[in-house]
C-alpha positions in Angstrom: -35.8 -119.8 -67.4 -35.1 -117.1 -70.2 -31.2 -116.7 -70.7 -30.3 -113.4 -71.8 -26.8 -111.6 -72.8 -26.0 -109.0 -70.0 -25.7 -105.7 -71.6 -26.4 -102.2 -70.4 -29.8 -102.2 -72.2 -30.8 -105.6 -70.8 -29.8 -104.5 -67.4 -31.9 -101.4 -67.8 -34.9 -103.4 -68.8 -34.2 -105.7 -65.8 -34.4 -102.8 -63.4 -37.4 -101.4 -64.8 -39.4 -104.6 -64.6 -38.3 -105.2 -61.0 -39.5 -101.8 -60.1 -43.2 -102.4 -61.5 -43.6 -105.3 -59.1 -46.6 -103.8 -57.2 -50.4 -103.9 -57.8 -51.8 -101.7 -60.3 -55.0 -100.5 -58.7 -53.5 -98.7 -55.8 -56.3 -96.3 -55.7 -58.8 -99.3 -55.1 -56.7 -100.7 -52.3 -55.9 -97.3 -50.6 -59.6 -96.1 -50.5 -60.4 -99.5 -48.7 -57.6 -99.2 -46.3 -58.4 -95.5 -45.5 -62.0 -96.5 -44.6 -61.0 -99.3 -42.2 -58.3 -96.9 -40.4 -60.7 -94.0 -40.1 -63.2 -96.5 -38.8 -61.0 -98.2 -36.3 -59.8 -94.8 -35.1 -63.5 -93.6 -34.4 -65.0 -96.9 -32.9 -62.1 -98.7 -31.6 -62.9 -102.2 -30.5 -66.2 -102.4 -32.1 -64.8 -101.8 -35.5 -61.9 -104.3 -34.9 -64.4 -107.0 -33.9 -66.7 -106.4 -36.7 -63.7 -106.5 -39.4 -62.5 -109.6 -37.6 -65.8 -111.2 -38.1 -66.1 -110.0 -41.7 -62.7 -110.9 -43.0 -61.6 -114.1 -40.7 -65.0 -115.1 -39.9 -64.2 -115.2 -36.1 -66.3 -113.5 -33.6 -64.4 -112.2 -30.8 -65.1 -109.7 -27.9 -63.0 -108.0 -25.0 -62.7 -111.2 -23.2 -61.2 -113.2 -26.3 -59.2 -110.9 -28.3 -56.4 -111.5 -26.1 -54.5 -114.9 -26.3 -54.6 -116.4 -22.9 -52.4 -118.4 -20.9 -54.5 -121.5 -21.5 -54.1 -121.1 -25.3 -50.4 -120.8 -25.0 -50.2 -124.1 -22.9 -52.4 -125.8 -25.5 -50.0 -124.6 -28.3 -47.2 -126.3 -26.4 -49.2 -129.5 -26.1 -49.9 -129.5 -29.9 -46.7 -128.5 -31.3 -44.2 -131.2 -32.7 -41.4 -131.6 -30.1 -38.8 -131.6 -33.1 -40.1 -128.3 -34.2 -40.4 -126.8 -30.7 -36.4 -127.7 -30.5 -35.6 -126.2 -33.8 -37.5 -123.0 -32.8 -35.4 -122.8 -29.4 -32.2 -123.2 -31.2 -33.0 -120.6 -34.0 -34.2 -118.1 -31.2 -30.8 -118.6 -29.3 -28.7 -118.0 -32.6 -30.9 -114.9 -33.4 -30.6 -113.6 -29.9 -26.9 -114.2 -30.1 -26.4 -112.4 -33.3 -28.6 -109.3 -32.3 -26.8 -108.9 -28.9 -23.7 -108.0 -30.9 -25.6 -104.9 -32.1 -26.4 -103.5 -28.9 -25.1 -99.8 -28.3 -24.1 -97.9 -25.5 -24.7 -94.6 -24.2 -21.6 -92.2 -24.1 -20.5 -89.1 -22.9 -17.4 -86.7 -23.2 -16.1 -84.2 -20.5 -13.5 -81.6 -20.9 -13.3 -77.9 -19.5 -16.9 -77.6 -18.3 -18.4 -79.2 -21.4 -20.4 -82.2 -21.4 -21.7 -83.8 -24.6 -22.8 -87.3 -25.3 -25.5 -89.6 -26.6 -28.1 -91.5 -24.7 -29.6 -94.9 -26.2 -33.0 -95.3 -25.0 -35.2 -98.3 -26.0 -38.5 -97.3 -27.6 -41.3 -97.6 -25.0 -43.9 -99.6 -26.8 -43.7 -101.7 -30.0 -46.1 -103.6 -31.9 -45.0 -106.5 -34.0 -47.7 -107.8 -37.0 -47.4 -111.5 -37.9 -49.4 -112.4 -41.2 -51.8 -115.3 -40.9 -52.6 -117.3 -44.2 -51.7 -121.0 -45.1 -48.0 -120.8 -43.8 -47.4 -120.3 -40.1 -44.8 -117.7 -40.1 -43.1 -118.6 -36.8 -39.6 -117.5 -38.3 -41.1 -114.2 -38.7 -42.2 -114.1 -35.2 -38.7 -114.6 -33.9 -37.0 -112.2 -36.5 -39.3 -109.3 -35.5 -39.5 -109.7 -31.7 -35.9 -111.1 -30.6 -34.3 -107.7 -31.6 -37.0 -105.8 -29.8 -36.3 -107.8 -26.6 -32.6 -107.5 -26.9 -33.1 -103.7 -27.3 -35.0 -103.8 -24.1 -38.4 -102.4 -25.3 -40.6 -101.9 -22.5 -43.7 -103.2 -23.8 -43.8 -105.4 -26.8 -47.3 -106.6 -28.4 -48.1 -108.9 -31.1 -51.0 -108.9 -33.4 -51.9 -111.8 -35.8 -54.9 -112.9 -37.5 -56.9 -115.8 -35.8 -57.7 -119.1 -38.0 -61.4 -120.0 -38.6 -61.4 -122.0 -35.4 -60.6 -118.6 -33.6 -57.1 -119.9 -32.5 -53.7 -118.9 -33.5 -51.3 -121.5 -35.2 -49.4 -123.2 -32.4 -45.8 -122.8 -34.0 -46.5 -118.9 -34.0 -47.7 -118.9 -30.4 -44.8 -121.1 -29.0 -42.2 -118.9 -31.2 -43.7 -115.8 -29.4 -43.5 -117.0 -26.1 -40.2 -118.7 -26.5 -38.9 -115.1 -27.6 -40.6 -113.6 -24.5 -43.6 -111.8 -26.0 -46.2 -111.4 -23.0 -49.2 -109.9 -25.0 -50.6 -111.4 -28.1 -53.7 -110.4 -29.8 -56.1 -112.0 -32.2 -56.3 -109.2 -35.0 -55.2 -109.1 -38.6 -55.0 -106.9 -41.7 -55.6 -103.3 -41.8 -57.7 -103.1 -38.6 -54.7 -104.6 -36.6 -52.5 -101.8 -37.9 -55.1 -99.1 -37.2 -55.6 -100.7 -33.6 -51.9 -100.4 -33.0 -51.5 -96.9 -34.3 -54.6 -95.3 -32.7 -55.2 -97.7 -29.6 -58.5 -99.4 -28.9 -60.2 -100.2 -25.6 -58.5 -103.8 -25.6 -55.4 -103.2 -27.8 -52.7 -100.5 -26.9 -51.4 -97.7 -28.8 -47.7 -98.3 -29.8 -44.9 -96.0 -30.6 -43.7 -98.3 -33.7 -45.0 -101.2 -35.8 -42.9 -103.6 -37.4 -43.4 -106.8 -39.5 -44.6 -108.1 -42.9 -48.0 -108.2 -44.4 -50.1 -108.3 -47.5 -50.9 -105.1 -49.7 -53.6 -104.0 -47.2 -51.2 -104.3 -44.3 -48.3 -102.6 -46.2 -50.7 -99.7 -47.2 -52.0 -99.4 -43.8 -48.3 -99.0 -42.3 -47.7 -96.5 -45.0 -50.8 -94.5 -44.1 -50.1 -94.3 -40.3 -46.5 -93.4 -40.6 -46.0 -90.2 -38.8 -48.5 -91.2 -36.0 -46.2 -94.0 -35.2 -42.9 -95.4 -36.5 -42.7 -98.1 -39.0 -39.9 -100.5 -40.1 -40.4 -100.3 -43.9 -42.6 -101.0 -46.7 -41.7 -104.6 -47.8 -41.9 -105.5 -51.6 -41.9 -109.2 -53.0 -39.1 -111.3 -52.2 -36.0 -111.7 -54.3 -32.9 -113.5 -54.9 -29.8 -112.9 -57.1 -27.0 -115.7 -57.4 -23.8 -114.6 -58.7 -22.0 -117.5 -59.8 -19.0 -118.6 -62.0 -18.2 -121.9 -63.7 -17.4 -123.6 -60.3 -21.0 -123.4 -59.1 -23.1 -126.7 -58.7 -26.2 -126.1 -61.0 -28.4 -128.2 -58.9 -27.5 -126.0 -55.9 -28.2 -122.7 -57.9 -31.4 -123.7 -59.4 -32.7 -124.9 -55.9 -31.6 -121.7 -54.3 -33.4 -119.8 -57.2 -36.6 -121.6 -56.8 -36.6 -121.1 -52.9 -37.7 -117.6 -53.6 -39.7 -117.9 -56.6 -42.1 -120.2 -54.5 -43.2 -117.2 -52.4 -45.1 -115.3 -54.8 -46.0 -114.6 -58.3 -44.2 -111.2 -58.1 -41.0 -112.7 -56.5 -37.8 -112.4 -58.3 -35.3 -115.0 -59.2 -32.2 -114.0 -60.9 -29.0 -115.8 -61.8 -26.0 -113.6 -63.2 -22.9 -116.0 -64.4 -19.9 -115.7 -66.6 -20.4 -119.3 -67.6 -22.6 -120.2 -70.5 -22.5 -123.8 -69.7 -23.8 -123.0 -66.1 -26.6 -121.0 -67.5 -27.8 -123.8 -69.7 -27.5 -126.5 -67.0 -29.4 -124.4 -64.3 -32.2 -123.5 -66.6 -32.5 -127.5 -67.3 -32.4 -128.0 -63.4 -35.0 -125.5 -62.9 -37.4 -127.2 -65.0 -36.6 -130.5 -63.2 -37.2 -129.2 -59.8 -40.3 -127.2 -60.8 -42.0 -130.1 -62.1 -42.1 -131.9 -58.5 -42.4 -129.1 -56.2 -45.6 -128.4 -54.4 -45.9 -124.6 -55.4 -45.4 -125.3 -58.9 -48.0 -123.0 -60.2 -46.7 -120.0 -58.1 -43.3 -120.8 -59.1 -44.1 -121.0 -62.9 -45.7 -117.6 -62.7 -42.8 -116.1 -60.8 -40.3 -117.3 -63.2 -42.5 -116.3 -66.4 -42.8 -112.8 -64.6 -39.6 -112.3 -63.1 -37.1 -115.1 -63.7 -33.9 -114.4 -65.6 -30.5 -115.9 -66.2 -28.1 -113.4 -67.4 -24.6 -114.0 -68.9 -21.8 -111.6 -68.4 -18.6 -111.3 -70.2 -16.5 -110.9 -67.1 -17.0 -111.0 -63.4 -16.5 -107.4 -63.0 -19.5 -106.7 -65.3 -21.5 -109.2 -63.1 -20.6 -107.5 -59.8 -21.7 -104.2 -61.3 -25.0 -105.6 -62.5 -25.6 -107.1 -59.0 -24.8 -103.8 -57.2 -27.3 -102.0 -59.6 -29.9 -104.6 -58.8 -29.4 -104.4 -55.0 -31.1 -107.5 -54.3 -32.7 -108.4 -50.9 -30.9 -112.0 -50.8 -27.5 -112.4 -52.8 -25.6 -115.5 -53.2 -22.0 -115.5 -54.3 -21.0 -119.1 -55.7 -17.7 -118.3 -57.0 -14.1 -119.6 -56.7 -13.4 -116.9 -54.1 -16.5 -115.8 -52.8 -14.9 -113.6 -50.1 -12.9 -111.6 -52.7 -16.2 -111.0 -54.6 -18.1 -110.0 -51.5 -15.4 -107.1 -50.7 -16.7 -105.5 -54.0 -20.7 -106.1 -53.2 -21.9 -102.8 -52.0 -25.5 -103.1 -52.4 -27.5 -106.4 -51.2 -29.7 -107.0 -47.8 -27.8 -110.2 -47.0 -24.9 -111.9 -48.6 -24.6 -115.8 -48.8 -21.0 -116.8 -49.3 -20.2 -120.2 -50.9 -22.2 -123.3 -52.0 -23.4 -124.5 -48.6 -24.9 -121.0 -47.3 -28.1 -121.3 -49.2 -30.5 -118.4 -48.6 -33.2 -120.4 -46.3 -30.2 -120.5 -43.8 -30.6 -117.0 -43.3 -34.5 -117.3 -43.4 -34.6 -119.6 -40.4 -31.4 -120.3 -38.7 -28.1 -118.8 -38.7 -29.0 -115.6 -36.7 -28.8 -112.5 -39.0 -32.3 -110.9 -39.5 -34.4 -112.0 -42.6 -36.3 -108.8 -42.5 -34.3 -107.3 -45.4 -34.6 -104.2 -47.8 -36.6 -105.2 -51.0 -36.8 -103.7 -54.6 -33.5 -102.0 -54.7 -33.6 -100.3 -51.4 -30.5 -102.0 -50.3 -28.8 -99.3 -52.0 -29.8 -96.9 -48.8 -31.6 -99.5 -46.3 -30.5 -102.2 -43.9 -31.9 -105.3 -42.4 -34.1 -105.0 -39.4 -31.7 -104.8 -36.4 -31.4 -103.9 -32.6 -31.2 -100.0 -33.8 -34.9 -100.2 -35.3 -35.8 -100.6 -31.6 -33.9 -97.8 -30.0 -33.8 -94.2 -30.2 -30.7 -91.7 -29.6 -31.0 -88.4 -27.3 -27.9 -85.9 -27.7 -26.7 -84.5 -24.6 -25.1 -81.1 -24.1 -24.0 -79.4 -21.0 -21.8 -76.1 -20.8 -20.6 -74.5 -17.9 -20.8 -70.7 -17.9 -16.8 -70.4 -18.4 -17.2 -73.0 -21.3 -20.0 -70.9 -23.0 -18.3 -67.7 -22.5 -15.3 -68.9 -24.8 -17.4 -69.3 -27.7 -20.3 -67.0 -27.3 -19.2 -64.6 -30.0 -19.0 -67.4 -32.3 -22.3 -68.7 -31.7 -23.7 -65.0 -31.9 -21.7 -64.4 -35.3 -23.2 -67.7 -36.9 -26.9 -66.8 -35.7 -26.6 -63.2 -37.1 -25.3 -64.6 -40.5 -28.5 -66.6 -40.7 -30.6 -63.5 -39.7 -31.8 -65.3 -36.6 -31.2 -62.7 -34.1 -33.3 -64.2 -31.4 -30.9 -67.2 -31.6 -28.0 -64.6 -31.0 -29.9 -62.9 -28.3 -30.3 -66.2 -26.5 -26.6 -66.5 -26.1 -25.9 -62.9 -25.6 -28.0 -62.2 -22.8 -26.2 -64.5 -20.6 -23.0 -62.3 -20.9 -24.5 -58.7 -20.9 -22.5 -56.4 -18.8 
């Protein structure tokens, strides 16, 4: 990995490079996505089935698009019992963490005035789970468990079928363990369109969550407003903040855990130790040579892999806050002290034995995190993403009478005399 002295100039170059991690031919992608969305909106199931056959090589119809009970039973028969046990443990941890996020409605009453806030679960939510070579059963749990904890009334899941017309057994079992009752075989832009507009077989939802490729991301962006969405996720990223106490093997392994995702993934070390920087670079080369996804890792590190040497921990912390990484590991002598000075990060992992995959799979906090610097103003997926809030206001005649002059004065100052009249008419003599 390249080793660079941390300065204001090199930090500026880094931030500029990270913001460019997106396909350059957006127009080409957007036109394809737009065509698919419009087609599904017009033709419903017919279009969905045509695109599924075209892109996934699977012929479906109304009787086969929804996963059956028999298919779920088959998944349980096929899954490795050890994997099933881990899925159940992870689901329990995720549920326990998210149950602590639940909000309660509240009301205040005094002198004829009632004000409050009602917490209402979103009626219908659709979860998208990508297909591809890796069965993302962890993504299933992270996107569905908070919705179920929030008491969403109808939760559906869409995921593309394999060439055999079936869904990976780990994905199906994870969904069943979480409590998902409706699963449909549908992927790509057509899946987002189906959930946004509704078809004869797939219900229209109020909100769509879940990761996906560029077609899925652009489709979610396009249908936003017609439905709610969680976010437009960018490539994965990790930043390790370390001093001379860090173990270079651990740091190198953690950097590569994200570099293997994608050639656009970012892996960054910021350290105050030149010796650690050199040793981590050496360990990265050793690990990369023997890892299965070597080609992806090498491209990722070539594009967005950096080791920065800072003059002080204060300088390193400031840089980490400026990058606002999706995953931030703090491997220092006193990581909890450093943590109090971290303001921008999706998830913070403290100490040498809190490696990033712990958060991806098992600990309980959500692994759906803000990327590409959006941790400056955005938060991890949570129960809050599956609820809505309504304000409650009730005044008695006597309570309104005490303040009607104030309201009318305010409204008139804004030139909104109909607003003022709406209050005044109640107290005309």
